C-alpha positions as CSV (number, residue, x, y, z in Angstrom):
1,M,-128.2,23.0,40.0
2,M,-131.1,21.8,42.2
3,K,-130.3,19.0,44.6
4,K,-132.1,15.5,44.0
5,I,-133.4,12.8,46.1
6,L,-134.0,9.5,44.1
7,V,-136.6,7.3,45.4
8,I,-136.5,3.7,43.9
9,N,-139.3,1.2,43.9
10,P,-137.4,-2.1,43.6
11,N,-140.5,-4.0,42.1
12,S,-141.6,-3.3,38.5
13,N,-145.3,-2.2,39.2
14,P,-145.6,1.4,38.4
15,A,-148.8,1.7,40.3
16,V,-146.8,1.2,43.5
17,T,-144.4,3.9,42.4
18,E,-147.3,6.2,41.7
19,G,-149.0,5.6,44.9
20,F,-146.0,6.5,47.2
21,S,-145.0,9.3,45.0
22,D,-148.4,10.9,45.6
23,S,-148.0,10.3,49.3
24,I,-144.9,12.4,49.5
25,E,-146.3,15.3,47.4
26,A,-146.2,17.6,50.5
27,L,-142.5,17.2,50.7
28,R,-141.9,18.5,47.2
29,L,-140.7,22.0,48.1
30,T,-140.6,24.7,45.5
31,S,-137.2,25.5,46.4
32,G,-136.1,21.9,46.2
33,P,-134.6,19.5,46.5
34,E,-136.2,17.7,43.6
35,I,-137.9,14.3,44.6
36,E,-137.8,11.9,41.8
37,C,-139.8,8.4,42.1
38,I,-138.6,5.7,39.7
39,T,-139.4,2.0,39.1
40,L,-136.8,-0.6,38.7
41,E,-137.8,-2.3,35.5
42,E,-135.6,-5.4,36.3
43,G,-137.5,-6.1,39.5
44,P,-140.2,-8.6,40.1
45,W,-143.7,-7.5,40.0
46,G,-143.8,-7.6,43.8
47,I,-141.1,-8.3,46.4
48,E,-142.7,-11.0,48.5
49,T,-140.0,-13.6,49.1
50,Q,-136.5,-13.6,50.0
51,E,-135.6,-14.7,46.4
52,H,-137.4,-11.6,45.1
53,A,-135.4,-9.3,47.5
54,D,-132.1,-11.0,46.6
55,S,-132.8,-10.5,42.8
56,V,-132.8,-6.8,43.0
57,V,-129.7,-6.1,45.1
58,I,-127.2,-5.8,42.1
59,P,-129.7,-3.9,39.8
60,L,-130.4,-1.4,42.7
61,R,-126.6,-1.0,43.2
62,D,-125.9,-0.5,39.5
63,L,-128.7,2.1,39.2
64,M,-127.3,4.2,42.0
65,L,-123.9,4.0,40.5
66,A,-125.3,5.3,37.2
67,R,-127.3,7.9,38.8
68,T,-124.6,10.5,39.6
69,D,-127.1,13.3,39.6
70,A,-128.7,12.1,42.9
71,D,-127.7,13.7,46.3
72,A,-129.5,10.9,48.2
73,F,-131.2,7.5,47.6
74,V,-134.3,5.9,49.1
75,I,-134.9,2.0,48.7
76,A,-138.8,2.0,48.7
77,C,-139.2,-1.6,49.7
78,Y,-140.0,-2.4,53.3
79,S,-137.2,-5.1,53.7
80,D,-134.5,-2.7,52.6
81,P,-133.1,-5.0,50.0
82,G,-129.4,-4.4,49.1
83,I,-129.1,-1.4,51.6
84,E,-125.6,-2.3,52.9
85,V,-124.4,-3.3,49.4
86,C,-125.5,0.0,48.0
87,R,-124.2,2.2,51.0
88,K,-120.7,0.7,50.3
89,A,-121.0,1.3,46.5
90,V,-122.0,5.0,46.5
91,P,-120.9,8.0,48.5
92,E,-124.2,9.5,48.9
93,P,-126.6,8.6,51.8
94,V,-128.9,5.7,51.2
95,F,-132.0,5.3,53.2
96,G,-134.2,2.1,53.6
97,I,-137.9,2.6,54.4
98,Q,-137.9,-0.3,56.9
99,E,-135.0,1.3,59.1
100,S,-136.4,4.9,58.7
101,G,-140.1,3.7,59.4
102,V,-139.1,1.8,62.4
103,F,-137.1,4.7,64.1
104,A,-139.9,7.2,63.0
105,A,-142.5,4.9,64.6
106,L,-140.5,4.8,67.9
107,Q,-140.6,8.5,68.4
108,R,-144.5,8.2,68.4
109,G,-145.1,5.3,70.8
110,E,-143.7,2.7,73.1
111,R,-144.6,-0.5,71.2
112,F,-145.0,-0.6,67.4
113,G,-147.0,-2.9,65.3
114,V,-146.3,-3.8,61.8
115,I,-148.9,-4.4,59.1
116,A,-147.2,-7.1,56.7
117,L,-148.1,-8.5,53.3
118,G,-147.7,-12.2,54.5
119,P,-145.8,-14.6,56.4
120,K,-142.8,-14.7,54.1
121,S,-142.6,-10.8,54.5
122,I,-142.3,-11.3,58.3
123,E,-139.7,-13.9,58.0
124,R,-137.4,-11.2,56.2
125,H,-138.4,-8.5,58.4
126,L,-137.9,-9.9,61.9
127,P,-134.2,-10.6,61.6
128,Y,-133.8,-7.1,60.4
129,I,-135.6,-5.8,63.4
130,R,-133.2,-7.8,65.7
131,H,-130.3,-6.3,63.7
132,L,-131.6,-2.9,64.4
133,G,-131.8,-3.6,68.2
134,V,-135.4,-2.8,68.6
135,E,-137.0,-6.2,69.1
136,S,-138.1,-5.4,72.6
137,R,-140.2,-2.4,71.2
138,L,-142.1,-4.5,68.8
139,A,-145.5,-5.6,69.7
140,A,-146.3,-7.8,66.9
141,E,-146.1,-8.0,63.2
142,L,-149.3,-9.5,61.5
143,P,-149.8,-10.6,58.0
144,L,-152.6,-9.2,55.6
145,N,-152.2,-12.4,53.3
146,L,-152.2,-10.1,50.3
147,S,-149.9,-9.4,47.4
148,V,-148.2,-6.1,46.9
149,E,-150.6,-5.4,44.0
150,E,-153.7,-6.4,46.2
151,S,-152.6,-4.2,49.2
152,E,-152.1,-1.2,47.0
153,S,-155.9,-1.2,46.0
154,E,-158.8,0.7,47.8
155,G,-160.4,-2.6,48.4
156,A,-157.7,-3.8,50.8
157,F,-158.5,-1.1,53.4
158,P,-161.0,-3.3,55.5
159,R,-158.4,-5.9,55.8
160,I,-155.7,-3.5,56.8
161,L,-158.0,-2.0,59.4
162,Q,-158.8,-5.4,60.6
163,V,-155.0,-6.2,61.2
164,A,-154.5,-2.9,62.7
165,R,-157.1,-3.4,65.3
166,E,-155.6,-6.8,66.2
167,L,-152.3,-5.1,66.7
168,S,-153.7,-2.5,68.7
169,E,-156.4,-4.5,70.7
170,K,-154.7,-7.8,71.2
171,A,-150.9,-7.1,70.8
172,G,-150.8,-3.7,72.6
173,A,-149.4,-1.7,69.8
174,D,-149.8,2.0,70.3
175,T,-148.2,3.1,67.0
176,L,-148.5,1.3,63.7
177,I,-146.2,0.9,60.5
178,L,-147.5,0.0,57.1
179,G,-145.0,-2.8,56.1
180,C,-145.0,-2.3,52.4
181,A,-144.5,0.7,50.1
182,G,-147.6,-0.3,48.2
183,M,-149.8,0.6,51.2
184,A,-148.9,4.4,51.2
185,R,-152.4,5.6,50.1
186,H,-154.0,4.0,53.3
187,R,-151.8,5.8,55.9
188,Q,-154.1,8.9,56.7
189,K,-157.4,7.0,56.4
190,L,-156.1,4.2,58.6
191,E,-154.8,6.9,61.2
192,N,-158.1,8.5,61.1
193,A,-160.0,5.1,61.6
194,I,-157.8,3.4,64.2
195,G,-157.1,6.6,66.4
196,L,-153.4,5.8,66.6
197,P,-150.3,7.2,64.9
198,V,-149.6,5.4,61.7
199,T,-146.2,5.6,60.0
200,D,-145.8,5.3,56.2
201,P,-142.1,4.3,55.9
202,T,-141.6,5.8,52.5
203,Q,-142.7,9.2,53.8
204,A,-140.3,8.7,56.9
205,A,-137.4,7.9,54.6
206,V,-138.0,10.7,52.5
207,C,-138.2,13.1,55.3
208,Q,-134.9,11.9,56.6
209,A,-133.3,12.2,53.2
210,L,-134.6,15.7,52.8
211,G,-133.2,16.7,56.0
212,T,-130.0,15.4,55.2
213,V,-129.8,16.9,51.9
214,L,-131.0,20.4,52.9
215,L,-128.2,20.3,55.9
216,A,-125.5,19.2,53.6
């Protein structure tokens, strides 16, 4: 049986799932493992507050426990909600896109900048950055002041580029992270426009999961 990586969108917006699924198409190898992207139907339409993040922890855990066909899991939300709970609940490896995205970005620059949805997102992200021990490498994290749904649209790109330039020119970031799974479709266009490495954290997490599963 072909091995499987299950990538879970903890919000209930299928357009976000479709967007990051498209962004990892190149990682779908004909020889496997299979990469399945699903939407958590119980989740909020967008995870934009701590309450939203807390509300998906138990549903995520229960979904992973039920999916005994998966060989690895990816939580496709930039605040990695429930990652410790899920890691304790299932024997398979669980990857969070914030953790994976940060460490991937650090391999491409000295100081990383994060493009966040809004101030409440930053409030969730910064304690986790400190937990990961990489606060000294963070140039800044700046908000788009957009919702998850708005950030996913093509019309969000000018604002994303504006914040990217602020991170580069004012904060000194030499590598950037898209701070929401919904921004996946903007990565290549932003990298071409800004001239700096741009990490899509879902791509980073799936790459790590892929290597883990292939070498198991």
